C-alpha positions as CSV (number, residue, x, y, z in Angstrom):
1,X,-59.8,62.5,-10.4
2,X,-63.0,62.9,-12.2
3,X,-65.0,59.5,-13.6
4,X,-64.1,59.7,-17.5
5,X,-66.9,57.8,-18.8
6,X,-68.2,54.3,-18.8
7,X,-64.9,52.3,-19.3
8,X,-62.0,51.3,-17.4
9,X,-58.9,53.0,-18.8
10,X,-56.7,51.2,-17.3
11,X,-58.2,47.3,-18.5
12,X,-60.5,48.7,-21.1
13,X,-63.2,46.9,-19.6
14,X,-66.8,48.2,-19.2
15,X,-67.6,49.9,-16.0
16,X,-70.7,48.5,-14.3
17,X,-72.2,51.8,-12.2
18,X,-72.5,50.8,-8.5
19,X,-75.9,52.7,-8.5
20,X,-78.3,52.8,-11.6
21,X,-82.1,53.9,-11.5
22,X,-83.6,52.5,-15.0
23,X,-86.9,54.0,-16.4
24,X,-88.4,54.9,-12.9
25,X,-91.6,56.4,-12.5
26,X,-93.7,57.8,-9.8
27,X,-96.7,59.2,-8.9
28,X,-98.5,60.7,-6.1
29,X,-102.1,61.1,-5.9
30,X,-102.5,60.8,-9.8
31,X,-99.6,63.7,-10.1
32,X,-96.3,62.4,-11.9
33,X,-93.5,63.1,-9.8
34,X,-90.9,61.1,-12.1
35,X,-91.6,59.6,-15.9
36,X,-88.9,57.2,-16.9
37,X,-86.1,58.6,-15.3
38,X,-82.6,57.0,-15.7
39,X,-79.7,57.9,-13.7
40,X,-76.2,55.7,-12.9
41,X,-73.6,56.5,-10.6
42,X,-69.8,55.0,-10.9
43,X,-67.7,53.9,-8.0
44,X,-65.9,56.9,-6.8
45,X,-68.1,59.7,-8.5
46,X,-69.6,62.8,-7.4
47,X,-72.7,63.0,-9.5
48,X,-74.7,66.5,-9.1
49,X,-78.7,66.2,-9.6
50,X,-79.7,69.6,-10.2
51,X,-83.7,71.0,-11.5
52,X,-85.8,73.7,-9.8
53,X,-87.9,72.8,-6.7
54,X,-90.8,70.3,-8.0
55,X,-87.9,68.8,-10.8
56,X,-88.3,65.1,-9.0
57,X,-84.9,65.3,-7.1
58,X,-86.2,64.4,-4.2
59,X,-88.6,61.8,-5.0
60,X,-85.7,60.3,-7.0
61,X,-83.1,60.2,-4.1
62,X,-86.1,58.7,-2.1
63,X,-86.3,55.9,-4.3
64,X,-82.5,55.1,-4.7
65,X,-82.3,54.9,-0.7
66,X,-85.8,52.8,-0.2
67,X,-88.2,55.5,1.4
68,X,-90.8,55.3,-2.0
69,X,-90.9,52.3,-3.9
70,X,-91.3,53.1,-7.8
71,X,-94.7,52.4,-9.8
72,X,-92.1,51.3,-12.4
73,X,-88.9,50.9,-13.4
74,X,-85.7,49.5,-11.5
75,X,-83.0,50.1,-9.2
76,X,-79.8,48.3,-9.8
77,X,-76.7,47.9,-7.5
78,X,-73.7,46.4,-9.3
79,X,-75.9,45.6,-12.3
80,X,-78.2,43.6,-10.3
81,X,-81.7,44.4,-9.5
82,X,-82.6,44.9,-6.2
83,X,-86.1,45.8,-4.3
84,X,-85.4,48.6,-1.6
85,X,-88.6,48.3,0.3
86,X,-87.3,50.6,3.3
87,X,-84.3,52.3,3.9
88,X,-82.9,49.5,6.0
89,X,-82.6,47.4,2.7
90,X,-81.0,50.6,1.2
91,X,-78.3,50.6,4.1
92,X,-77.7,46.6,3.7
93,X,-76.4,47.8,0.5
94,X,-74.1,50.8,1.7
95,X,-76.9,53.4,0.4
96,X,-77.1,56.2,3.1
97,X,-79.1,59.1,2.5
98,X,-78.8,62.8,4.2
99,X,-81.9,64.3,4.5
100,X,-82.1,68.1,3.6
101,X,-84.1,68.8,6.9
102,X,-82.0,68.2,10.1
103,X,-82.8,65.1,11.5
104,X,-81.5,65.0,15.1
105,X,-82.5,64.3,18.2
106,X,-81.6,67.7,20.0
107,X,-81.8,66.6,23.5
108,X,-79.1,63.8,23.1
109,X,-75.4,64.7,22.8
110,X,-73.6,64.4,19.5
111,X,-72.4,60.8,20.4
112,X,-75.4,59.6,21.1
113,X,-76.8,61.2,17.8
114,X,-74.1,59.4,15.8
115,X,-74.7,55.8,17.4
116,X,-78.5,56.3,17.7
117,X,-80.0,52.6,17.2
118,X,-76.4,50.8,17.1
119,X,-75.0,52.3,20.5
120,X,-71.2,51.0,21.3
121,X,-71.8,47.9,24.6
122,X,-69.5,46.6,26.8
123,X,-68.9,43.1,26.7
124,X,-70.5,41.1,28.9
125,X,-74.3,40.1,30.0
126,X,-75.4,43.6,31.3
127,X,-74.6,45.1,28.0
128,X,-74.3,48.8,29.2
129,X,-73.5,51.4,26.7
130,X,-69.9,52.0,26.5
131,X,-69.8,55.9,26.4
132,X,-66.1,56.3,26.2
133,X,-65.5,54.3,23.4
134,X,-68.7,56.2,21.4
135,X,-67.0,59.5,22.6
136,X,-63.4,58.6,21.5
137,X,-65.1,57.4,18.0
138,X,-67.2,60.0,17.7
139,X,-64.5,62.4,17.6
140,X,-62.8,60.8,14.9
141,X,-65.9,61.1,12.7
142,X,-66.3,65.2,13.5
143,X,-62.9,65.4,12.4
144,X,-63.5,63.8,9.1
145,X,-66.3,66.7,8.6
146,X,-63.7,69.3,10.2
147,X,-65.8,70.0,13.0
148,X,-63.8,70.2,16.7
149,X,-66.5,70.1,18.8
150,X,-66.9,67.8,22.0
151,X,-68.8,64.9,21.1
152,X,-70.2,65.1,24.7
153,X,-72.4,68.4,23.8
154,X,-75.8,68.4,23.3
155,X,-76.5,68.6,19.9
156,X,-79.7,71.4,21.0
157,X,-77.0,73.4,21.7
158,X,-75.2,74.0,18.5
159,X,-76.0,76.1,15.4
160,X,-77.8,75.5,12.5
161,X,-74.5,74.8,10.8
162,X,-72.8,72.7,12.8
163,X,-75.9,70.5,13.4
164,X,-75.6,69.2,9.3
165,X,-72.3,68.4,9.9
166,X,-73.0,66.4,12.9
167,X,-75.7,64.7,10.2
168,X,-73.3,64.2,7.7
169,X,-70.8,62.7,10.2
170,X,-73.6,60.3,11.2
171,X,-73.7,59.6,7.6
172,X,-69.9,58.4,7.4
173,X,-70.1,56.8,10.7
174,X,-72.4,54.0,8.6
175,X,-69.5,52.9,6.2
176,X,-71.8,53.7,3.5
177,X,-70.3,53.3,0.1
178,X,-73.1,55.4,-1.8
179,X,-73.7,58.5,-0.1
180,X,-76.7,60.4,-1.2
181,X,-76.6,64.3,-0.1
182,X,-79.6,66.8,-0.4
183,X,-79.0,70.4,-0.1
184,X,-75.9,69.8,2.4
185,X,-74.9,72.9,2.6
186,X,-78.4,74.6,2.7
187,X,-77.7,75.9,6.5
188,X,-73.8,76.3,6.3
189,X,-71.3,78.9,6.0
190,X,-69.1,79.6,3.1
191,X,-66.2,78.6,5.0
192,X,-68.2,75.4,6.5
193,X,-69.6,74.6,2.9
194,X,-65.6,74.6,1.5
195,X,-64.9,72.5,4.3
196,X,-67.5,69.9,3.2
197,X,-66.2,70.0,-0.6
198,X,-63.0,69.2,0.4
199,X,-64.4,66.3,2.6
200,X,-66.4,64.9,-0.5
201,X,-63.4,65.1,-2.7
202,X,-61.6,63.3,-0.4
203,X,-64.2,60.6,0.0
204,X,-64.4,60.3,-3.9
205,X,-60.4,59.9,-3.9
206,X,-61.3,57.0,-1.7
207,X,-63.7,55.1,-3.8
208,X,-66.9,55.9,-2.1
209,X,-69.8,57.1,-4.5
210,X,-71.7,60.7,-3.7
211,X,-74.9,61.8,-5.4
212,X,-75.2,65.2,-4.7
213,X,-77.9,67.6,-4.7
214,X,-77.4,71.2,-4.7
215,X,-79.0,74.4,-5.8
216,X,-75.4,76.3,-4.8
217,X,-74.1,76.0,-8.6
218,X,-70.8,77.4,-7.9
219,X,-70.4,74.2,-5.7
220,X,-71.6,71.8,-8.2
221,X,-68.9,73.0,-10.2
222,X,-66.3,72.5,-8.1
223,X,-67.4,69.3,-6.5
224,X,-68.9,67.4,-9.2
225,X,-67.8,64.7,-12.0
226,X,-70.7,64.9,-14.0
227,X,-74.0,66.7,-13.5
228,X,-77.6,65.1,-14.4
229,X,-80.6,67.5,-14.8
230,X,-84.0,67.2,-14.4
231,X,-87.1,69.2,-15.1
232,X,-90.7,68.3,-14.6
233,X,-89.9,64.8,-13.3
234,X,-87.6,63.9,-16.3
235,X,-84.3,63.8,-17.6
236,X,-83.3,67.1,-19.0
237,X,-80.0,66.3,-19.8
238,X,-76.1,65.4,-18.7
239,X,-73.0,67.3,-18.4
240,X,-69.5,66.1,-18.1
241,X,-66.9,67.6,-16.5
242,X,-65.8,70.0,-19.0
243,X,-68.9,71.1,-19.9
244,X,-70.4,72.0,-16.4
245,X,-70.6,75.8,-16.5
246,X,-73.2,78.0,-14.8
247,X,-75.0,78.8,-17.8
248,X,-75.0,75.3,-19.1
249,X,-76.5,74.3,-15.5
250,X,-79.2,76.9,-15.2
251,X,-79.8,76.5,-19.2
252,X,-80.3,72.5,-18.6
253,X,-82.4,73.3,-15.5
254,X,-85.0,75.5,-16.6
255,X,-85.0,75.4,-20.3
256,X,-84.1,79.0,-21.0
257,X,-81.2,81.4,-20.3
258,X,-82.3,83.5,-17.2
259,X,-81.9,87.5,-17.0
260,X,-78.8,89.0,-15.9
261,X,-79.2,91.1,-13.2
262,X,-77.6,94.6,-13.2
263,X,-76.4,96.2,-10.4
264,X,-79.0,97.8,-7.9
265,X,-79.8,101.2,-8.2
266,X,-78.3,104.1,-5.9
267,X,-80.4,105.1,-3.1
268,X,-82.1,108.4,-3.0
269,X,-80.1,109.8,-0.1
270,X,-83.7,112.0,0.4
271,X,-85.8,109.0,1.0
272,X,-87.0,108.8,4.7
273,X,-85.3,106.8,7.5
274,X,-87.9,104.1,8.3
275,X,-85.9,102.1,11.0
276,X,-82.9,103.7,13.1
277,X,-81.1,101.5,15.5
278,X,-78.9,103.1,18.3
279,X,-76.6,101.0,20.3
280,X,-79.3,98.2,20.4
281,X,-78.1,95.8,22.0
282,X,-79.3,91.9,21.7
283,X,-78.9,88.4,23.2
284,X,-75.6,87.3,21.4
285,X,-74.9,90.8,20.5
286,X,-71.6,93.2,22.0
287,X,-72.3,95.8,25.0
288,X,-71.6,98.3,22.6
289,X,-74.9,97.4,20.9
290,X,-75.4,98.3,17.0
291,X,-76.6,101.3,15.3
292,X,-77.6,101.9,12.1
293,X,-80.3,103.6,9.5
294,X,-82.7,101.9,7.0
295,X,-84.6,103.9,4.6
296,X,-87.7,103.7,2.7
297,X,-86.9,101.7,-0.7
298,X,-83.6,100.7,0.3
299,X,-82.2,97.2,0.3
300,X,-79.8,96.8,2.8
301,X,-77.7,93.5,2.7
302,X,-76.3,92.2,6.1
303,X,-73.9,89.5,6.0
304,X,-71.5,87.6,8.5
305,X,-70.2,84.1,9.2
306,X,-72.7,81.5,11.0
307,X,-72.7,82.9,14.7
308,X,-72.3,86.5,13.9
309,X,-75.6,87.6,15.5
310,X,-77.5,88.2,12.5
311,X,-80.5,86.4,13.1
312,X,-80.4,87.2,17.0
313,X,-81.1,90.8,15.7
314,X,-83.7,90.0,13.3
315,X,-85.7,88.1,16.1
316,X,-85.3,90.7,18.8
317,X,-86.3,93.7,16.4
318,X,-89.2,91.2,15.4
319,X,-90.5,90.9,19.3
320,X,-89.2,87.0,19.9
321,X,-86.1,87.8,21.9
322,X,-86.1,90.8,24.5
323,X,-83.9,93.6,23.9
324,X,-81.3,94.1,25.9
325,X,-80.7,97.8,25.7
326,X,-80.6,100.7,23.3
327,X,-83.2,102.5,21.3
328,X,-84.9,101.5,18.3
329,X,-87.2,103.9,15.9
330,X,-89.9,103.0,13.4
331,X,-90.5,106.2,10.9
332,X,-89.2,108.3,14.1
333,X,-91.2,106.7,16.7
334,X,-89.8,104.7,19.5
335,X,-90.3,101.2,18.8
336,X,-89.4,98.3,21.3
337,X,-91.7,95.1,20.4
338,X,-92.5,93.0,23.4
339,X,-93.9,90.2,20.9
340,X,-94.4,89.6,17.2
341,X,-97.7,90.8,17.6
342,X,-96.4,94.2,18.3
343,X,-94.1,94.4,15.5
344,X,-96.7,93.1,13.0
345,X,-99.4,96.2,14.1
346,X,-96.4,98.6,13.7
347,X,-95.8,97.0,10.1
348,X,-92.1,95.3,10.5
349,X,-92.0,92.0,9.8
350,X,-89.7,88.8,9.8
351,X,-89.6,86.2,7.0
352,X,-87.6,83.9,9.5
353,X,-84.6,81.5,8.1
354,X,-86.6,78.0,8.9
355,X,-89.6,78.7,7.0
356,X,-90.6,75.1,7.8
357,X,-90.6,75.2,11.4
358,X,-91.3,79.1,12.3
359,X,-92.8,80.3,8.9
360,X,-95.4,78.3,8.0
361,X,-98.2,75.4,9.3
362,X,-97.2,72.7,7.1
363,X,-100.4,70.7,7.9
364,X,-102.7,73.5,6.9
365,X,-103.5,74.5,3.8
366,X,-102.1,77.5,1.7
367,X,-105.2,79.5,2.1
368,X,-105.0,79.1,5.9
369,X,-101.7,80.2,6.1
370,X,-102.3,83.1,4.0
371,X,-104.9,84.0,6.3
372,X,-103.7,83.6,9.8
373,X,-101.8,87.0,9.9
374,X,-104.4,88.9,8.4
375,X,-107.8,87.7,10.3
376,X,-108.6,91.6,11.1
377,X,-109.0,92.5,7.8
378,X,-110.8,89.0,6.9
379,X,-113.4,89.0,9.8
380,X,-116.7,90.2,11.0
381,X,-118.0,89.6,14.3
382,X,-115.0,87.1,14.9
383,X,-116.1,84.9,11.9
384,X,-113.9,84.6,8.7
385,X,-115.5,85.7,5.5
386,X,-115.1,82.6,3.2
387,X,-115.3,85.0,0.0
388,X,-112.6,87.7,1.4
389,X,-110.6,84.3,2.1
390,X,-110.7,82.9,-1.3
391,X,-110.1,86.3,-2.8
392,X,-106.9,86.8,-0.6
393,X,-105.5,83.5,-1.7
394,X,-106.4,83.4,-5.5
395,X,-104.7,87.1,-5.4
396,X,-101.8,86.0,-3.2
397,X,-101.1,83.2,-5.7
398,X,-101.3,85.0,-9.2
399,X,-99.4,87.7,-7.7
400,X,-96.3,85.5,-6.6
401,X,-96.7,82.7,-9.2
402,X,-97.2,80.3,-6.3
403,X,-97.4,76.9,-8.3
404,X,-100.3,75.0,-7.0
405,X,-103.3,72.9,-7.8
406,X,-105.3,75.1,-5.7
407,X,-105.2,77.0,-2.2
408,X,-106.5,74.0,-0.2
409,X,-103.0,72.3,-0.6
410,X,-101.1,71.6,2.4
411,X,-98.2,73.9,2.6
412,X,-95.9,70.8,3.7
413,X,-96.7,69.4,0.0
414,X,-95.1,72.6,-1.6
415,X,-91.7,72.8,-3.0
416,X,-89.4,74.9,-1.1
417,X,-89.8,77.9,-3.6
418,X,-93.2,77.9,-3.4
419,X,-93.3,77.7,0.3
420,X,-91.2,80.8,0.6
421,X,-93.6,82.5,-1.5
422,X,-96.4,81.5,0.5
423,X,-94.1,83.1,3.8
424,X,-94.0,86.4,1.7
425,X,-97.5,86.5,0.6
426,X,-98.9,86.4,3.9
427,X,-97.0,89.3,4.7
428,X,-97.3,91.4,1.6
429,X,-100.7,91.0,2.5
430,X,-100.6,92.8,5.8
431,X,-98.6,95.8,4.1
432,X,-95.2,96.0,5.3
433,X,-92.9,99.0,6.1
434,X,-89.9,97.3,7.1
435,X,-89.2,93.8,5.6
436,X,-86.6,91.8,7.2
437,X,-85.5,88.7,5.0
438,X,-83.6,85.9,6.8
439,X,-81.7,83.6,4.3
440,X,-84.7,84.6,1.4
441,X,-83.4,81.7,-1.1
442,X,-82.1,79.1,1.4
443,X,-83.0,75.6,-0.6
444,X,-84.7,77.5,-3.6
445,X,-83.8,76.6,-7.1
446,X,-82.4,79.1,-9.7
447,X,-86.0,79.9,-11.3
448,X,-87.6,80.6,-8.0
449,X,-84.8,82.5,-6.8
450,X,-85.0,84.9,-9.8
451,X,-88.4,85.5,-9.3
452,X,-88.0,86.2,-5.5
453,X,-85.1,88.4,-6.5
454,X,-87.6,90.3,-8.9
455,X,-90.1,90.7,-6.1
456,X,-87.5,91.8,-3.6
457,X,-86.6,94.6,-6.1
458,X,-90.7,95.3,-6.7
459,X,-91.1,95.8,-2.8
460,X,-88.3,98.5,-2.5
461,X,-89.5,100.2,-5.6
462,X,-92.9,100.8,-3.6
463,X,-90.7,102.1,-0.8
464,X,-90.3,99.1,1.4
465,X,-87.7,99.1,3.7
466,X,-85.7,95.8,3.1
467,X,-82.9,94.3,6.0
468,X,-81.9,91.3,3.7
469,X,-79.9,88.7,5.6
470,X,-78.1,86.3,3.6
471,X,-74.9,83.9,3.5
472,X,-75.3,83.8,-0.4
473,X,-72.3,86.2,-1.3
474,X,-73.9,86.7,-4.6
475,X,-77.1,87.6,-3.7
476,X,-75.7,90.1,-1.0
477,X,-73.4,91.8,-4.2
478,X,-76.2,91.3,-6.7
479,X,-79.3,93.0,-4.7
480,X,-77.8,95.2,-2.0
481,X,-77.3,98.8,-2.1
482,X,-75.5,99.0,1.3
483,X,-74.2,95.8,3.2
484,X,-73.5,96.0,6.9
485,X,-71.2,92.9,7.9
486,X,-71.5,91.5,11.7
487,X,-68.8,89.5,13.2
488,X,-69.5,87.8,16.8
489,X,-72.1,90.1,17.4
490,X,-70.2,93.4,16.4
491,X,-71.1,95.5,13.4
492,X,-68.1,95.0,11.9
493,X,-68.0,97.5,9.0
494,X,-70.5,99.1,6.3
495,X,-69.6,98.9,2.6
496,X,-71.4,100.8,-0.3
497,X,-71.4,100.8,-4.4
498,X,-68.1,99.4,-5.6
499,X,-66.8,98.5,-2.1
500,X,-69.6,95.9,-2.0
501,X,-67.4,93.0,-3.1
502,X,-66.9,89.1,-1.9
503,X,-63.2,90.0,-0.7
504,X,-64.2,93.1,1.3
505,X,-67.2,91.2,3.0
506,X,-65.5,88.1,3.8
507,X,-62.4,90.5,5.2
508,X,-64.9,92.4,7.8
509,X,-66.8,88.9,8.4
510,X,-63.6,87.4,9.4
511,X,-62.9,90.2,12.1
512,X,-60.6,92.7,10.2
513,X,-61.1,96.3,10.5
514,X,-59.1,96.9,7.2
515,X,-61.3,97.0,3.5
516,X,-59.3,97.5,0.5
517,X,-61.8,99.5,-1.5
518,X,-61.8,98.4,-5.1
């Protein structure tokens, strides 16, 4: 049941927030991340915090979890001011932070990860690990997040969606009374996200308070009792249960109404076939392979559940994984890249699903990230021309609207949306014939998402062939002229025109051969 305000209806006595941030300010290197921010959360409440990337959401969460200490202001728990000097201080008060980026040890089992640092031990002088107890209790926590996996399995063998659920289960195992979830569904499928929403509702009914950060506004509407908006490090407003709509949240986040996108224009059928696959086989695919065409100027969506094989197909086309058989043609010529270098030279480029680990060098500057795939054009006699490099950086930053103080800023310090723009910018400088986008707006706020959508459409209008892999159903429907749906490595079906709708995509994604056109 939604929290109905700041008073206890039954007793008439005022409710005291279980957690409160009062007049919080924080700056880094002279740049204000938070300015006099205030937020309260009550027992059993699900409070959503929304805002564009760079609005201060993650900084606020880290202050509440003891990762950062505020320059001014107070954190209060049950009305009493507390000092949270480190995360362990926050954990003593029942505050648990689930970070957006996965923080698991791949070489350990699920059970080992769940109890890392607080392992269950046999009674006695030797203090040996009680693995049976850890496995038994671990299975119970996994069940709470709807994950039916043996807790003795190595975490490294799990797909990203299941790893995220393990992360959430670990937080639940800490018996936290206040859970802070930073983009918990960013790597989950639609089904897994729905399961998590139900878990959160159940926790709320048990009196657990949840602070929920998400760019998926549909989820926010389903799960939140209240929504607090941040903009430029300041409070932008609060929405109560009955005020929460998609448009009201967007307006609070960005301070304006975003342009409504129309359906994509029909593709010119006379367009050149840019990429063609014939019984193309890849690790994770079926023995029959996949066959399809992608035309110049087309936005071809690729949908499917987590584990359907979409990323594996993309990585095979980019030369990361070896092809297992079949044929591929780029502009009518045989195309089987043995490495990403081969793909880049041919003009087939990949924006990967995990931009932080596979798309950027976080400890290098924006300038150097943009230069890396373009060294040949920037260099003379194996020496990079600093003037050409500076011009490339300036042009790319201006063209894509990358928000940064200068090109020397480390890529790791940028917001998610700006990091994605850097990944796109480095490939645009190469000049793509085919651009594969794997989850292009994952973890990106609505403002940056609209800008990326506009860029995708612009590239298509210039003749770039775009293969867009996405788990965001609205994104697939909004942008795609055709949609391919994969199920367990098999190309289950193709949709076009008015047949592209959520019901048809999900029917194919779950293995159905029959789709009712609408």
